[in-house]
C-alpha positions, 0 to 999 in steps of 0.5 A: 535491522536488515541483517537481523531480518535476513538471518531469520527470513525462513522461520519468519516467512513460515510464521507468516504463512502459518498465521496469515495463510499465504503460501510459503514462497509469499511469506518468505517474499514478504519478509524480503520486502521488509529487508529491501525497504530497509536497504532503501531507507538506509540510502534514503537517509543520506538524501533527505536534503533541504533547500537553499532557495534564491530570494527575489528580495535583495539581501534575503534568502529562503531555506527549507529544512526537514525535522522529525514529526515525533511519534508515528502510529502504524495500524496494519492489516492481516494480509501483510503482517510484516511488509506493511509495518516494514514500509512505515517503520523503516522510513519513520526511523530514518526520518528521526521518528519513533513508532508505535505499532498495532498489528492485526489481532489475528497475526499477533505472533508475527507482530511480536516476532518482528518487534522482538527482532527489532528490539534486540538490534536497537538495544544492542546498539545502545538504543531503547527497544521502545523506539519500535513499540507494539500494542497488540489488541483489537479495535480499542487499541487502534481507536486509542492510537488514532485519537491520541494527540501524542501520535503525530501521524497515523498510518492505517492499512485496512478497509475503506469503512474503517479507514474513513473512521480512522481518518475522521478521528485523526483529522478531528485533532488536526493530526496527520494520516496516511490511508491505504484502503480498499481496491477493486482493481481491473485489468483490460485486455485489448484485442492486440494484447500478448494473450500468453502474457496476459493469462499468466499475469491475470492468474497470478494477480487474481489468485495470489494470496487467495485474492486477499491483496489490496492490489488483487485483480477483481475485474477483467475486461476482455475485448469482444474479439478475443473474449471467448478464446481467452476465457477458455484459456483462463479456465484451463489455467485455473484448473491447474491451481492446487489449493491446500496447506500453504506450507506444502510445496507445490500449493499455489493457493492457501486458505482465506484468513477467517471463517468470516472471509469464507462467508463473504466469499459465499455471499459474493457468489450468491450475489453474482447469481442473484444479479444476473451473472453466472459462475463459469469456474469454481464458486464453492467453499471446499468443506472437505478440507480442514480450514477456510479453503475456497475455489478460485472463481471466475464469473461472467456478469455486467460491469454495473452489477452492484456485486462488481462494484464491491470489494470482496476480499476473496479469489473472485474474478468478474469477467466483462466483455467490451467493444471499445477501449474508451468504454473499457476505460470508463468502466475501469473508472466507475467504481468507488475505489482507485488503487491499481489497474492494468492495460494489456496492449501492444498499441503505443496510442492505447498505452499513452492514453491509458497513462494520461489524464483521460486514462485510468484514474487509479493511483497505480497505473500499469501496462502489460503487468499484473495489478498486484505488487509494487516496487519499493522505489516508486510511489504506492497508494490509491485515489478516491476511496482507496486513500490520499493518493500515492507518493505522500508517505515520505512527505508526511513523515518529515514535515518541512520546517522553515528557517529564519535567519537575519541580522539584528537591528543593533549594529555590530551585534551577532546572534549566537544561535543564528537560526530559529525554527518556525512552523508555518502553513504548508505550501506545495514547496513546503513551509518556508520563510524569508530572512536576511542572512549576513555575508559570513553565514551565506559564505558558510552555506 
């Protein structure tokens, strides 16, 4: 699969750019993410180890092993029509699960292309292409996946409102779910920060993918000592952004995905003005361009304005002045979402406070880098209204099953099948059960 995706990285990346709207380097980069996670999953497949755990009971042992769930349902969003499925699919497959995928209805061509690539690889290796199945359609398909008891785990990526409904539907049947929902991510720039690095990072984090990443920076807290000069530099940087056809070289910002997204952008601009804020750069839909193009926008507004606490999936960056690092951390944490955040500082004391228990409450906490993006080898996910927290994906895909082994009461009798799987309540260490083990078995282990 990895090699097949690599062979088609250019055309598939162009399809992503054409259908989703992100610029071509981002489209190709997204396919590369799937390739990278495939490499990672292959290595991970050799490390899905169980445990042999010492028992406090004489002559007993505890053993933990991992078994596949069965069917994993993946409901992905339009903004990453390849990568999000890739994360879920690659890990699901190496854990022994089959996958049924519902992509966004506005990126169906990409979903079909990826599925065909995978099916060809599976079938050429004597496996059914249906191991990676696709069901295109709207909300009715997603609801069916969430409700179906045969789908053992549902991984949903999308808005908090829809994710809440998916989570409740899956929970009603006591299924498992992974939720990757909205973000209202903030960057704090302290007075001792490297401002050159901060300006470049914020530009990329706030404008990349036309503000349509769950990890896009939407709030910017600037220390009062550097606020004015930093805003001047940021506006100058914004002035160099080219908006246009995402397939053209040199374009840095493509269109919004739909006309509804443009309407949400315009409503956000109106709300900023109505709630006492002002537009200091941008603020207009680009009607003269054919498509859903808008200006990357910078606002100045109060930290507690309702529009600031709402995720708008568009390139709108709210800037807010702060006087004390504790105040900035408090404002970072006051929104309902909790995906990603970043602090720019050169002070180790600030860094360790930021990443500690009294610092940022997001699932991904960064220092001196943008909020957007993630590394495949680390946990990805958010807290609060963003979902169930980072690091739960793999554990959810391969539930621990306990193993019970013991010597029967009849003297001299040996079990032909010494192990019996038992599904027990989950604990922090996994499901486990005590059992006697005879000397021969213990030696073999």
